[in-house]
C-alpha positions, 0 to 999 in steps of 0.5 A, a space after each residue: 697755435 705758436 707756442 715758446 720755450 717759455 710755456 715749459 717754465 709756466 707761461 700765462 695761460 692757466 688756474 683754479 677756484 679762488 678764494 679769499 686768502 692770505 697772499 703768498 709768503 715772503 722769502 725773504 731770499 727770493 721775494 722776487 722770483 718763480 718757481 718751475 718743478 719740485 720733488 719729494 724724496 719724503 714727506 719732510 724732505 723736498 726740493 723746488 726749483 726755479 729762478 730769481 727774476 733779474 734787476 737794474 742791478 744785474 741779471 737773474 740766477 737760478 733758485 733752490 728751497 728745501 722742505 724740511 717737514 715745517 718751512 722751506 728754505 733756500 738753498 745755494 745753487 752755483 751759476 756755469 763759469 760765464 754764466 749772465 743769468 739763469 734759471 732751472 726749470 725740473 728737479 728729480 729726487 730720488 733720495 734725500 742725498 741725490 736729485 738731478 735738476 735742468 735749466 739753462 745759463 745765459 751768456 754775456 752774448 745773450 745766448 742759452 745754454 743748457 745747464 744741469 745741477 747735482 744735489 749730494 744732500 748737502 750742496 748743489 753743484 754744476 754737472 757738464 752736459 753734452 749738446 751738439 756742436 755747433 748748437 746756438 741755444 740749449 735748454 733742458 726743461 724737465 727730469 726724470 728717474 728710474 733709479 739713483 743712477 739713471 736719469 733723463 734730462 730732456 728740452 732743445 737745441 736749435 730746432 731738435 729735442 734735446 735728451 741726455 742721461 746721467 749715469 749718477 756721474 757724468 751726463 751723455 747725450 743720447 739720440 732723441 727723434 725730431 719729426 719736423 726739423 725745419 721748425 721746433 722741436 722741444 720737449 717739456 715734460 718727462 716721466 719714468 714708470 721703470 727702467 724700460 719706460 720713461 716718456 718725454 713730451 712737447 711739441 712739435 711743428 706738423 703743419 702750420 700749427 703746432 702738435 703734440 710730441 710724445 716720446 717713448 724710451 723702450 731700454 735702448 732707444 728713443 722713438 716717437 710715438 702717435 698720440 690723440 694731440 700729435 695734430 694739434 697741441 702741445 704737452 708739458 707735463 707728465 707723470 707715471 704711477 707705475 708701468 702702463 699708467 701714465 699721465 700727460 698734460 698741456 694745452 690744445 689749440 684751442 687754448 683749453 687744458 688737455 690730458 692723455 693717459 698711456 693704457 698700455 696699448 696706446 694713448 687715449 684723450 681724458 677730457 678735462 673740465 672747463 673752469 667756469 668763465 675762463 676763456 683759456 686753461 693749461 694744465 703744465 704738470 702732473 704728478 701721481 702717489 698711484 694710478 688713482 691719486 693724480 693731480 695736474 696744476 696749472 692756470 687759466 684765464 678770467 675777466 683779464 686775471 690768471 688764476 691757479 688751475 688745479 685737477 684731480 685724476 681718479 682713475 676714471 676721470 678728471 674732476 676739479 679740485 678746490 685750489 686757491 690764488 692769492 688775493 690782490 695778484 692778477 697773475 697766479 700760477 702753478 708750474 710744478 707738481 709733486 705728490 708724497 701720498 694720495 694725501 700729501 703733495 706740493 704745487 709751486 709757482 709763481 704769483 704777481 702783483 702789480 709790483 710784485 713777483 713771488 714764489 707760490 707754494 701750494 699744498 694737498 691735503 687729500 681734499 683742498 689745496 691751500 697756499 703754504 711756505 
C-alpha cells in the first residue's frame, strides 16, 4: 500500500455506526474547514486545531478552536511571515496556559515548511522550528509532552523523519532514525508516558509496500524498534495511559484498521473489530484516560460513503463504540482524540456534504459518542 502525508491529517479511509442525527454544527468563522488534533487541559478547557479550506479569494489557513466547558469558539492563529496558507495537525496542552501545536505552512513557491505554535493562555504565537538545511519540504504531524518544559513534535523532512524538542522557550532538533532513506520515512503520531518513555509512530518502506515505523525515546536518544506491523502497515496515532501501557493505531496493508499495545517488553497486536459492510477502515487517533479506558477513532468506507469509526479499548480487547455520522455527509472522519476521564472524551475531524466541508466535534460520555459543538 502506498501512502502519503495526508494520512496523518485524517485522510479518506475510515468511520463507525451511523444514526439519524442533526448535521454538524456550523461554526460561522470556520464553516469550511477540518480539525486534525485535540487536547484537554481540564474538563472545561480543550483546544482543537486544523485548517480552514482555501477559496477562490485565497489559500486556506490554520485554525484553532477552544472549549470553555459550554461551547467551542474560534481562537486566532498567526501565520509565519511569507506564508501562503497552512494548517495545524496536532496540539498538546499541559495546562490552560501551555499548549504546543505543529503543522505546516505553504510558501508562494508551494513548498511546505514545518511550523510550530505556542499557546500562553491568551494567544497563539509562531515559534521557530529547526529543519535540516537544504530540505525542500518539511512537516510536523504530531505533538506530545512529558512536562510543561519537555514537548516533542514529529513529522518528516524530505524522505527523513523529523523530531524537534521544546524546552519551554525554544525548539531544537533531535536526531531520529530513518531506516530506509531512499523512500519516505514519516512520523504521524507521538505519545509520552514519562520523561524516559515516549513513542513516535508512522511508516517507512522496507520493500515495495509500506511498513510501520516505531521509534522509542529512552531519555537519551530515539531508536527504531520492531512491531508486528513493521513490514505491513502504517501507524498514525499513539496514546499512553502510564509507563508500559501504550497503544498505537493505524491501517494495515489490507486496508483495515490495525492496533498494537506496548507491554513494557514488546509490541503485540490487538485485533480491532471490522465495521459491518465495510470495504476499508482505519484508526487515525487514540486517547487514554487509564489503562482500561482508551478510545480509538477514524473512519470506514461502506457503499460509497465514508463514516466515522469509534472503538474502545477495555484493557483486554477493542470493542465497537456507538458513534454517529452526520446525516447527508458523504464523508465523515475523526482524526484527533483526547480524554479527560473514562466518561469524558472529545474527537474532532470533518464532515463533507455535496457542497461544503465542516469541522466535526464528537463527545464520548462513557456510553456513546454524540455530535456536539
